[in-house]
KEDRENKE-112058 format. One record per residue (C-alpha): residue in three letters; x negated, y negated, z. Coordinates in Angstrom, 2 decimals, decimal comma. Example, Ala and Ser with C-alpha at 12.3 -4.5 7.8 and 13.67 -1.06 7.14 Angstrom:
BEGIN
<torvo aa="ALA" u="-12,30" v="4,50" w="7,80"/>
<torvo aa="SER" u="-13,67" v="1,06" w="7,14"/>
***
This chain:
BEGIN
<torvo aa="GLY" u="0,00" v="0,00" w="0,00"/>
<torvo aa="LEU" u="-2,87" v="-2,37" w="0,84"/>
<torvo aa="ILE" u="-4,57" v="-1,66" w="-2,50"/>
<torvo aa="ALA" u="-1,29" v="-2,14" w="-4,39"/>
<torvo aa="GLY" u="-0,70" v="-5,42" w="-2,57"/>
<torvo aa="LYS" u="-4,13" v="-6,74" w="-3,53"/>
<torvo aa="VAL" u="-3,58" v="-5,74" w="-7,16"/>
<torvo aa="TYR" u="-0,17" v="-7,47" w="-7,17"/>
<torvo aa="GLU" u="-1,64" v="-10,61" w="-5,60"/>
<torvo aa="ARG" u="-4,47" v="-10,67" w="-8,16"/>
<torvo aa="ARG" u="-2,03" v="-10,24" w="-11,04"/>
<torvo aa="THR" u="0,20" v="-12,98" w="-9,67"/>
<torvo aa="ASP" u="-2,74" v="-15,42" w="-9,37"/>
<torvo aa="GLU" u="-3,76" v="-14,55" w="-12,94"/>
<torvo aa="LEU" u="-0,20" v="-15,09" w="-14,17"/>
<torvo aa="TYR" u="0,04" v="-18,51" w="-12,54"/>
<torvo aa="ALA" u="-3,40" v="-19,48" w="-13,89"/>
<torvo aa="ALA" u="-2,54" v="-18,33" w="-17,43"/>
<torvo aa="ASP" u="0,77" v="-20,19" w="-17,23"/>
<torvo aa="ALA" u="-1,12" v="-23,36" w="-16,23"/>
<torvo aa="GLY" u="-3,20" v="-22,89" w="-19,40"/>
<torvo aa="VAL" u="0,00" v="-22,80" w="-21,49"/>
<torvo aa="GLU" u="1,27" v="-25,96" w="-19,83"/>
<torvo aa="ASP" u="-2,03" v="-27,70" w="-20,54"/>
<torvo aa="ALA" u="-1,88" v="-26,60" w="-24,20"/>
<torvo aa="VAL" u="1,69" v="-27,82" w="-24,55"/>
<torvo aa="TRP" u="0,60" v="-31,25" w="-23,27"/>
<torvo aa="LYS" u="-2,25" v="-31,31" w="-25,80"/>
<torvo aa="ILE" u="0,10" v="-30,39" w="-28,63"/>
<torvo aa="GLN" u="2,46" v="-33,17" w="-27,65"/>
<torvo aa="HIS" u="-0,08" v="-35,89" w="-26,92"/>
<torvo aa="ASP" u="-3,64" v="-35,11" w="-27,89"/>
<torvo aa="ILE" u="-4,25" v="-32,95" w="-30,95"/>
<torvo aa="ALA" u="-3,10" v="-32,53" w="-34,55"/>
<torvo aa="LEU" u="-4,24" v="-29,23" w="-36,06"/>
<torvo aa="CYS" u="-4,56" v="-28,57" w="-39,77"/>
<torvo aa="PRO" u="-3,28" v="-25,26" w="-41,18"/>
<torvo aa="ASN" u="-5,48" v="-22,21" w="-40,52"/>
<torvo aa="GLN" u="-7,46" v="-24,05" w="-37,84"/>
<torvo aa="SER" u="-7,60" v="-23,28" w="-34,13"/>
<torvo aa="THR" u="-8,61" v="-25,15" w="-31,02"/>
<torvo aa="ASN" u="-10,37" v="-23,16" w="-28,28"/>
<torvo aa="TYR" u="-11,27" v="-24,44" w="-24,84"/>
<torvo aa="THR" u="-11,82" v="-23,23" w="-21,27"/>
<torvo aa="ILE" u="-10,46" v="-24,41" w="-17,94"/>
<torvo aa="ALA" u="-13,13" v="-23,39" w="-15,47"/>
<torvo aa="ASP" u="-11,15" v="-22,90" w="-12,26"/>
<torvo aa="VAL" u="-7,41" v="-22,43" w="-11,85"/>
<torvo aa="ASN" u="-6,57" v="-20,54" w="-8,66"/>
<torvo aa="GLY" u="-10,11" v="-19,21" w="-8,74"/>
<torvo aa="LYS" u="-9,62" v="-17,87" w="-12,28"/>
<torvo aa="ARG" u="-11,25" v="-18,77" w="-15,59"/>
<torvo aa="VAL" u="-8,64" v="-19,67" w="-18,21"/>
<torvo aa="ASP" u="-9,42" v="-19,43" w="-21,94"/>
<torvo aa="VAL" u="-6,89" v="-21,16" w="-24,20"/>
<torvo aa="THR" u="-6,45" v="-20,92" w="-27,96"/>
<torvo aa="ILE" u="-4,04" v="-23,16" w="-29,88"/>
<torvo aa="THR" u="-3,34" v="-22,15" w="-33,49"/>
<torvo aa="LEU" u="-1,06" v="-23,91" w="-35,94"/>
<torvo aa="THR" u="0,69" v="-20,96" w="-37,58"/>
<torvo aa="HIS" u="3,03" v="-22,70" w="-40,02"/>
<torvo aa="GLU" u="5,34" v="-25,65" w="-40,61"/>
<torvo aa="ASP" u="9,09" v="-25,42" w="-41,10"/>
<torvo aa="GLU" u="11,68" v="-28,02" w="-42,10"/>
<torvo aa="TYR" u="11,86" v="-29,35" w="-38,54"/>
<torvo aa="GLY" u="8,27" v="-29,49" w="-37,35"/>
<torvo aa="LEU" u="5,05" v="-27,64" w="-36,56"/>
<torvo aa="ILE" u="4,86" v="-24,18" w="-34,94"/>
<torvo aa="TYR" u="1,86" v="-23,34" w="-32,76"/>
<torvo aa="LEU" u="0,75" v="-20,07" w="-31,16"/>
<torvo aa="VAL" u="-0,65" v="-20,64" w="-27,67"/>
<torvo aa="GLU" u="-2,72" v="-17,82" w="-26,13"/>
<torvo aa="SER" u="-3,82" v="-18,34" w="-22,54"/>
<torvo aa="THR" u="-5,94" v="-15,69" w="-20,78"/>
<torvo aa="ALA" u="-6,81" v="-15,85" w="-17,09"/>
<torvo aa="THR" u="-9,67" v="-13,62" w="-15,93"/>
<torvo aa="GLY" u="-11,37" v="-12,83" w="-12,67"/>
<torvo aa="ASP" u="-12,62" v="-9,88" w="-10,62"/>
<torvo aa="GLY" u="-12,82" v="-7,64" w="-13,67"/>
<torvo aa="SER" u="-9,22" v="-8,03" w="-14,87"/>
<torvo aa="GLY" u="-7,21" v="-10,45" w="-16,96"/>
<torvo aa="THR" u="-3,69" v="-11,55" w="-17,86"/>
<torvo aa="THR" u="-2,66" v="-13,14" w="-21,17"/>
<torvo aa="ILE" u="0,40" v="-15,24" w="-21,90"/>
<torvo aa="GLU" u="1,46" v="-15,88" w="-25,50"/>
<torvo aa="SER" u="3,89" v="-18,64" w="-26,41"/>
<torvo aa="TYR" u="5,19" v="-19,93" w="-29,73"/>
<torvo aa="VAL" u="5,81" v="-23,66" w="-29,46"/>
<torvo aa="GLU" u="7,66" v="-25,70" w="-32,06"/>
<torvo aa="PHE" u="6,74" v="-29,37" w="-32,03"/>
<torvo aa="ILE" u="9,02" v="-31,91" w="-33,72"/>
<torvo aa="PRO" u="6,83" v="-35,03" w="-34,00"/>
<torvo aa="GLY" u="8,01" v="-38,40" w="-32,75"/>
<torvo aa="GLY" u="7,54" v="-41,73" w="-34,47"/>
<torvo aa="GLU" u="5,52" v="-44,83" w="-33,67"/>
<torvo aa="LEU" u="6,50" v="-46,74" w="-30,55"/>
<torvo aa="ASP" u="9,32" v="-49,19" w="-31,20"/>
<torvo aa="ILE" u="7,45" v="-52,07" w="-29,56"/>
<torvo aa="PHE" u="5,25" v="-52,48" w="-32,66"/>
<torvo aa="SER" u="8,33" v="-53,23" w="-34,75"/>
<torvo aa="GLY" u="9,40" v="-56,24" w="-32,71"/>
<torvo aa="ALA" u="8,62" v="-59,93" w="-32,56"/>
<torvo aa="LEU" u="8,02" v="-59,85" w="-28,77"/>
<torvo aa="ALA" u="7,39" v="-56,86" w="-26,50"/>
<torvo aa="SER" u="6,46" v="-57,04" w="-22,81"/>
<torvo aa="GLN" u="5,95" v="-54,41" w="-20,12"/>
<torvo aa="GLY" u="7,06" v="-57,11" w="-17,67"/>
<torvo aa="ASP" u="8,71" v="-60,51" w="-18,09"/>
<torvo aa="ILE" u="9,18" v="-62,75" w="-21,12"/>
<torvo aa="THR" u="9,55" v="-66,47" w="-20,44"/>
<torvo aa="LEU" u="10,30" v="-68,84" w="-23,32"/>
<torvo aa="GLY" u="10,60" v="-72,62" w="-23,15"/>
<torvo aa="LYS" u="13,46" v="-74,67" w="-24,56"/>
<torvo aa="ASP" u="14,01" v="-74,98" w="-28,29"/>
<torvo aa="SER" u="12,19" v="-71,70" w="-28,92"/>
<torvo aa="GLU" u="13,07" v="-69,41" w="-31,80"/>
<torvo aa="VAL" u="12,61" v="-65,65" w="-32,31"/>
<torvo aa="ASN" u="13,25" v="-63,71" w="-35,50"/>
<torvo aa="GLY" u="13,05" v="-59,99" w="-34,76"/>
<torvo aa="ASP" u="13,59" v="-57,55" w="-31,89"/>
<torvo aa="ILE" u="12,67" v="-58,43" w="-28,30"/>
<torvo aa="TYR" u="11,57" v="-55,63" w="-25,92"/>
<torvo aa="TYR" u="11,00" v="-56,23" w="-22,21"/>
<torvo aa="CYS" u="10,93" v="-54,14" w="-19,03"/>
<torvo aa="GLY" u="11,20" v="-57,07" w="-16,62"/>
<torvo aa="ASP" u="13,30" v="-60,19" w="-17,07"/>
<torvo aa="LEU" u="13,98" v="-62,32" w="-20,15"/>
<torvo aa="ASP" u="14,18" v="-66,06" w="-19,48"/>
<torvo aa="ASP" u="15,04" v="-67,70" w="-22,78"/>
<torvo aa="GLY" u="15,79" v="-71,16" w="-21,47"/>
<torvo aa="GLY" u="19,45" v="-70,66" w="-22,30"/>
<torvo aa="ASP" u="19,19" v="-71,85" w="-25,89"/>
<torvo aa="LEU" u="17,03" v="-69,35" w="-27,77"/>
<torvo aa="GLY" u="17,52" v="-69,70" w="-31,52"/>
<torvo aa="GLY" u="16,74" v="-67,50" w="-34,49"/>
<torvo aa="ASN" u="17,82" v="-64,06" w="-35,65"/>
<torvo aa="TRP" u="16,84" v="-61,84" w="-32,71"/>
<torvo aa="THR" u="18,08" v="-58,66" w="-31,02"/>
<torvo aa="ASP" u="17,81" v="-57,85" w="-27,31"/>
<torvo aa="MET" u="16,32" v="-54,30" w="-27,17"/>
<torvo aa="GLU" u="15,47" v="-54,32" w="-23,43"/>
<torvo aa="CYS" u="12,86" v="-51,77" w="-22,19"/>
<torvo aa="ALA" u="10,96" v="-49,29" w="-24,40"/>
<torvo aa="PRO" u="7,93" v="-46,97" w="-23,99"/>
<torvo aa="PHE" u="4,43" v="-48,51" w="-24,11"/>
<torvo aa="PRO" u="1,10" v="-46,80" w="-24,93"/>
<torvo aa="SER" u="-1,05" v="-45,29" w="-22,20"/>
<torvo aa="GLN" u="-4,46" v="-46,71" w="-21,29"/>
<torvo aa="ASP" u="-6,16" v="-43,77" w="-23,03"/>
<torvo aa="GLU" u="-4,22" v="-44,46" w="-26,22"/>
<torvo aa="ASN" u="-5,14" v="-48,15" w="-26,11"/>
<torvo aa="GLU" u="-8,81" v="-47,34" w="-25,59"/>
<torvo aa="ARG" u="-8,80" v="-44,95" w="-28,55"/>
<torvo aa="PHE" u="-7,12" v="-47,64" w="-30,65"/>
<torvo aa="ALA" u="-9,79" v="-50,20" w="-29,67"/>
<torvo aa="GLN" u="-12,55" v="-47,63" w="-30,21"/>
<torvo aa="ALA" u="-11,66" v="-47,41" w="-33,91"/>
<torvo aa="PHE" u="-12,27" v="-51,16" w="-34,27"/>
<torvo aa="GLU" u="-15,49" v="-50,93" w="-32,23"/>
<torvo aa="ASP" u="-16,81" v="-48,14" w="-34,44"/>
<torvo aa="GLU" u="-16,14" v="-50,19" w="-37,56"/>
<torvo aa="ALA" u="-17,78" v="-53,29" w="-36,06"/>
<torvo aa="LEU" u="-20,91" v="-51,26" w="-35,32"/>
<torvo aa="ASN" u="-21,34" v="-50,83" w="-39,08"/>
<torvo aa="GLY" u="-22,31" v="-54,51" w="-39,22"/>
<torvo aa="ILE" u="-24,99" v="-56,49" w="-37,37"/>
<torvo aa="THR" u="-25,18" v="-56,30" w="-33,58"/>
<torvo aa="TYR" u="-25,92" v="-59,41" w="-31,50"/>
<torvo aa="ASN" u="-27,24" v="-58,52" w="-28,03"/>
<torvo aa="GLY" u="-26,20" v="-60,87" w="-25,23"/>
<torvo aa="ASN" u="-23,99" v="-63,97" w="-25,20"/>
<torvo aa="MET" u="-23,49" v="-65,76" w="-28,52"/>
<torvo aa="ASP" u="-22,80" v="-69,51" w="-28,97"/>
<torvo aa="ILE" u="-21,46" v="-70,83" w="-32,28"/>
<torvo aa="SER" u="-21,57" v="-74,59" w="-32,96"/>
<torvo aa="SER" u="-21,18" v="-74,72" w="-36,76"/>
<torvo aa="ASP" u="-19,14" v="-73,04" w="-39,48"/>
<torvo aa="THR" u="-19,95" v="-69,31" w="-39,47"/>
<torvo aa="THR" u="-18,96" v="-66,07" w="-41,17"/>
<torvo aa="LEU" u="-18,50" v="-63,03" w="-38,92"/>
<torvo aa="GLY" u="-17,46" v="-59,45" w="-39,52"/>
<torvo aa="SER" u="-18,61" v="-56,01" w="-40,56"/>
<torvo aa="PRO" u="-20,38" v="-54,75" w="-42,56"/>
<torvo aa="ASN" u="-22,48" v="-57,69" w="-43,81"/>
<torvo aa="HIS" u="-22,51" v="-60,15" w="-40,90"/>
<torvo aa="ILE" u="-22,72" v="-60,25" w="-37,12"/>
<torvo aa="SER" u="-19,75" v="-58,16" w="-36,08"/>
<torvo aa="TYR" u="-20,63" v="-56,62" w="-32,71"/>
<torvo aa="ILE" u="-21,47" v="-58,96" w="-29,80"/>
<torvo aa="THR" u="-22,43" v="-57,22" w="-26,57"/>
<torvo aa="GLY" u="-21,79" v="-60,25" w="-24,33"/>
<torvo aa="ASP" u="-19,47" v="-63,27" w="-24,46"/>
<torvo aa="LEU" u="-18,65" v="-65,32" w="-27,57"/>
<torvo aa="THR" u="-18,36" v="-69,12" w="-27,17"/>
<torvo aa="ILE" u="-17,25" v="-71,34" w="-30,08"/>
<torvo aa="SER" u="-17,67" v="-75,14" w="-30,04"/>
<torvo aa="LYS" u="-15,01" v="-77,62" w="-31,26"/>
<torvo aa="ASP" u="-14,35" v="-78,40" w="-34,92"/>
<torvo aa="VAL" u="-15,68" v="-75,05" w="-36,14"/>
<torvo aa="THR" u="-14,36" v="-72,86" w="-38,94"/>
<torvo aa="ILE" u="-14,83" v="-69,10" w="-38,54"/>
<torvo aa="THR" u="-14,51" v="-67,04" w="-41,70"/>
<torvo aa="LEU" u="-13,71" v="-63,39" w="-41,00"/>
<torvo aa="ASP" u="-15,17" v="-60,78" w="-43,33"/>
<torvo aa="GLY" u="-14,06" v="-57,68" w="-41,46"/>
<torvo aa="ILE" u="-13,84" v="-56,61" w="-37,82"/>
<torvo aa="VAL" u="-15,39" v="-58,64" w="-34,98"/>
<torvo aa="TYR" u="-15,77" v="-56,82" w="-31,65"/>
<torvo aa="VAL" u="-16,88" v="-58,65" w="-28,48"/>
<torvo aa="GLY" u="-17,96" v="-56,68" w="-25,42"/>
<torvo aa="GLY" u="-17,19" v="-59,61" w="-23,10"/>
<torvo aa="SER" u="-14,80" v="-62,56" w="-23,42"/>
<torvo aa="ILE" u="-14,08" v="-65,12" w="-26,16"/>
<torvo aa="SER" u="-13,69" v="-68,87" w="-25,56"/>
<torvo aa="ALA" u="-13,15" v="-71,43" w="-28,31"/>
<torvo aa="SER" u="-12,82" v="-75,22" w="-28,05"/>
<torvo aa="LYS" u="-10,19" v="-77,35" w="-29,81"/>
<torvo aa="ASP" u="-9,56" v="-77,64" w="-33,53"/>
<torvo aa="LEU" u="-10,71" v="-74,11" w="-34,30"/>
<torvo aa="THR" u="-9,90" v="-72,76" w="-37,76"/>
<torvo aa="ILE" u="-10,03" v="-69,04" w="-38,55"/>
<torvo aa="VAL" u="-9,68" v="-67,88" w="-42,16"/>
<torvo aa="GLY" u="-10,65" v="-64,87" w="-44,27"/>
<torvo aa="THR" u="-9,74" v="-61,23" w="-43,78"/>
<torvo aa="GLY" u="-10,34" v="-59,33" w="-40,56"/>
<torvo aa="SER" u="-9,50" v="-58,91" w="-36,87"/>
<torvo aa="ILE" u="-10,88" v="-60,03" w="-33,51"/>
<torvo aa="ILE" u="-11,10" v="-57,65" w="-30,54"/>
<torvo aa="ALA" u="-12,54" v="-58,50" w="-27,11"/>
<torvo aa="VAL" u="-12,84" v="-56,35" w="-24,02"/>
<torvo aa="GLY" u="-12,26" v="-59,37" w="-21,76"/>
<torvo aa="ASN" u="-10,19" v="-62,55" w="-21,97"/>
<torvo aa="ILE" u="-9,54" v="-64,49" w="-25,17"/>
<torvo aa="TYR" u="-9,04" v="-68,27" w="-24,82"/>
<torvo aa="LEU" u="-8,49" v="-70,39" w="-27,93"/>
<torvo aa="SER" u="-8,00" v="-74,08" w="-27,13"/>
<torvo aa="LYS" u="-5,79" v="-76,23" w="-29,38"/>
<torvo aa="LEU" u="-5,76" v="-73,67" w="-32,15"/>
<torvo aa="ALA" u="-5,61" v="-75,49" w="-35,48"/>
<torvo aa="ASP" u="-5,01" v="-72,48" w="-37,71"/>
<torvo aa="TYR" u="-5,32" v="-68,70" w="-37,80"/>
<torvo aa="GLY" u="-4,54" v="-68,18" w="-41,44"/>
<torvo aa="THR" u="-6,14" v="-64,84" w="-42,21"/>
<torvo aa="GLU" u="-5,09" v="-62,80" w="-45,22"/>
<torvo aa="GLY" u="-3,62" v="-59,32" w="-44,89"/>
<torvo aa="ASP" u="-3,10" v="-57,45" w="-41,62"/>
<torvo aa="SER" u="-4,97" v="-58,96" w="-38,68"/>
<torvo aa="ILE" u="-5,01" v="-58,36" w="-34,94"/>
<torvo aa="ILE" u="-6,11" v="-60,47" w="-31,98"/>
<torvo aa="MET" u="-6,60" v="-57,98" w="-29,14"/>
<torvo aa="SER" u="-7,87" v="-58,14" w="-25,58"/>
<torvo aa="VAL" u="-8,46" v="-54,60" w="-24,34"/>
<torvo aa="ASN" u="-8,40" v="-55,40" w="-20,61"/>
<torvo aa="GLY" u="-7,84" v="-59,16" w="-20,29"/>
<torvo aa="ASP" u="-5,48" v="-62,06" w="-21,03"/>
<torvo aa="ILE" u="-4,95" v="-63,98" w="-24,26"/>
<torvo aa="THR" u="-4,35" v="-67,73" w="-24,04"/>
<torvo aa="LEU" u="-3,52" v="-69,73" w="-27,17"/>
<torvo aa="LYS" u="-3,24" v="-73,45" w="-26,60"/>
<torvo aa="LYS" u="-1,32" v="-76,13" w="-28,49"/>
<torvo aa="SER" u="-0,88" v="-75,82" w="-32,23"/>
<torvo aa="ASP" u="0,09" v="-78,77" w="-34,45"/>
<torvo aa="PRO" u="3,33" v="-80,55" w="-33,52"/>
<torvo aa="ASP" u="4,47" v="-80,58" w="-37,17"/>
<torvo aa="ASN" u="4,52" v="-76,77" w="-37,21"/>
<torvo aa="LYS" u="2,70" v="-76,65" w="-40,55"/>
<torvo aa="LEU" u="0,11" v="-74,16" w="-39,32"/>
<torvo aa="SER" u="0,59" v="-70,73" w="-37,79"/>
<torvo aa="ILE" u="-1,03" v="-67,65" w="-36,29"/>
<torvo aa="ASN" u="-0,70" v="-64,80" w="-38,79"/>
<torvo aa="ALA" u="-1,57" v="-61,76" w="-36,67"/>
<torvo aa="LEU" u="-0,46" v="-59,11" w="-34,23"/>
<torvo aa="ILE" u="-1,40" v="-60,42" w="-30,78"/>
<torvo aa="TYR" u="-2,01" v="-57,51" w="-28,38"/>
<torvo aa="ALA" u="-2,91" v="-57,59" w="-24,66"/>
<torvo aa="PRO" u="-1,84" v="-54,22" w="-23,22"/>
<torvo aa="ASN" u="-3,33" v="-54,95" w="-19,79"/>
<torvo aa="GLY" u="-2,87" v="-58,71" w="-19,55"/>
<torvo aa="ALA" u="-0,70" v="-61,76" w="-20,13"/>
<torvo aa="VAL" u="-0,28" v="-63,65" w="-23,40"/>
<torvo aa="THR" u="0,32" v="-67,37" w="-22,85"/>
<torvo aa="PHE" u="1,24" v="-69,92" w="-25,52"/>
<torvo aa="ASP" u="1,26" v="-73,69" w="-25,29"/>
<torvo aa="LYS" u="4,05" v="-75,68" w="-26,94"/>
<torvo aa="ASP" u="4,53" v="-75,99" w="-30,71"/>
<torvo aa="MET" u="3,16" v="-72,51" w="-31,37"/>
<torvo aa="THR" u="4,15" v="-70,56" w="-34,49"/>
<torvo aa="VAL" u="3,37" v="-66,83" w="-34,66"/>
<torvo aa="ILE" u="4,02" v="-64,70" w="-37,74"/>
<torvo aa="GLY" u="3,35" v="-61,06" w="-36,89"/>
<torvo aa="GLY" u="4,20" v="-59,92" w="-33,37"/>
<torvo aa="VAL" u="3,22" v="-60,19" w="-29,71"/>
<torvo aa="VAL" u="2,81" v="-57,14" w="-27,42"/>
<torvo aa="ALA" u="1,54" v="-57,63" w="-23,85"/>
<torvo aa="LYS" u="1,99" v="-56,91" w="-20,17"/>
<torvo aa="SER" u="3,77" v="-60,26" w="-19,89"/>
<torvo aa="ILE" u="4,54" v="-63,12" w="-22,29"/>
<torvo aa="GLN" u="5,02" v="-66,82" w="-21,59"/>
<torvo aa="ALA" u="5,56" v="-69,57" w="-24,14"/>
<torvo aa="ASP" u="6,19" v="-73,29" w="-23,71"/>
<torvo aa="LYS" u="8,86" v="-75,21" w="-25,63"/>
<torvo aa="ASP" u="9,26" v="-75,26" w="-29,40"/>
<torvo aa="GLY" u="7,70" v="-71,85" w="-29,91"/>
<torvo aa="SER" u="8,51" v="-69,85" w="-33,04"/>
<torvo aa="PHE" u="7,96" v="-66,06" w="-33,27"/>
<torvo aa="THR" u="8,75" v="-64,06" w="-36,40"/>
<torvo aa="PHE" u="8,11" v="-60,34" w="-36,80"/>
<torvo aa="VAL" u="6,18" v="-59,26" w="-39,91"/>
<torvo aa="PRO" u="5,23" v="-55,56" w="-40,21"/>
<torvo aa="LYS" u="1,56" v="-54,63" w="-39,91"/>
<torvo aa="SER" u="0,91" v="-51,36" w="-41,69"/>
<torvo aa="SER" u="-2,81" v="-50,75" w="-42,03"/>
<torvo aa="TRP" u="-3,55" v="-49,31" w="-38,56"/>
<torvo aa="ASP" u="-2,80" v="-46,16" w="-36,65"/>
<torvo aa="PHE" u="-1,00" v="-47,96" w="-33,83"/>
<torvo aa="PRO" u="-1,63" v="-46,75" w="-30,27"/>
<torvo aa="GLY" u="0,97" v="-44,44" w="-28,86"/>
<torvo aa="GLU" u="3,90" v="-42,64" w="-30,35"/>
<torvo aa="LEU" u="7,11" v="-41,14" w="-29,12"/>
<torvo aa="PRO" u="6,16" v="-37,75" w="-27,65"/>
<torvo aa="GLY" u="8,50" v="-35,74" w="-29,84"/>
<torvo aa="ALA" u="10,51" v="-32,68" w="-28,95"/>
<torvo aa="LEU" u="9,18" v="-29,28" w="-27,88"/>
<torvo aa="GLN" u="10,86" v="-25,88" w="-28,00"/>
<torvo aa="ILE" u="9,39" v="-22,63" w="-26,68"/>
<torvo aa="LYS" u="10,31" v="-20,08" w="-29,33"/>
<torvo aa="THR" u="9,08" v="-16,86" w="-27,66"/>
<torvo aa="TYR" u="7,34" v="-16,01" w="-24,40"/>
<torvo aa="SER" u="5,58" v="-12,76" w="-23,57"/>
<torvo aa="ILE" u="3,15" v="-11,50" w="-20,95"/>
<torvo aa="ASN" u="0,40" v="-9,00" w="-21,79"/>
<torvo aa="PRO" u="-1,36" v="-7,44" w="-18,77"/>
***
């Protein structure tokens, strides 16, 4: 009886460990991996209930609804092993809705009087529209936002591209008209970037800044490209951000502050403005054509925000999609 009890206990521990391997694989299928046909992913979890767990994920085929994976999870220890096999059908989700809106905030959105929004508004806190918000907008309330890991992977793609250009080590000061961007110019700055007043920056690709960005008044940004900083981005009295094509202004971990634009509203910011871990703050008379996604958003009076789709990136995050366990068997 004692021997049988020990065998039963060992088998039970192996079963629970193998089941944990299946759960881990299901999470990876839903969030982390995309397998091509006839390819497998193999990995090991070193210690689950004192057992080693070897997991194999194989994309077996695709039907009209989604992708079907075979998950094999084997827990071993003390000379024995238990294997669980599961067929998992994954019906992929789509991109997060927040990237199809004019304004999207994980917290509050505060807009000054005489503001206008054309596009969807997403928010998980409160919306203070001053009572007289104009434009063609739809209140979508709260929606899912990307995880920190997804945002870091998104930023990593821009960093990798910037590294194809010229790296500037340390803090960089710009006091005259300059062209930046990969692959032919300075595109990766390890420290802070400071831009003096009355300067025109021509973008020729991606610019990635390891620190913060600060620009004085009457800055003009033209060309084709995007600006990503790990820290804060502060652009004082922005004259124009008239880049061509899809462009992004992103702070990975900080805030984005865009000061007063021109009172005649002849100039605009043509970009997706993205601060997943910080606040985006606009001064009055600001016109944005693209979208704003942040932890919180605040704009002074006479702001104008119009959604324009940006299509050239693999946006961070997607709806998880549906999962269905097709079969489940245990092999001792």
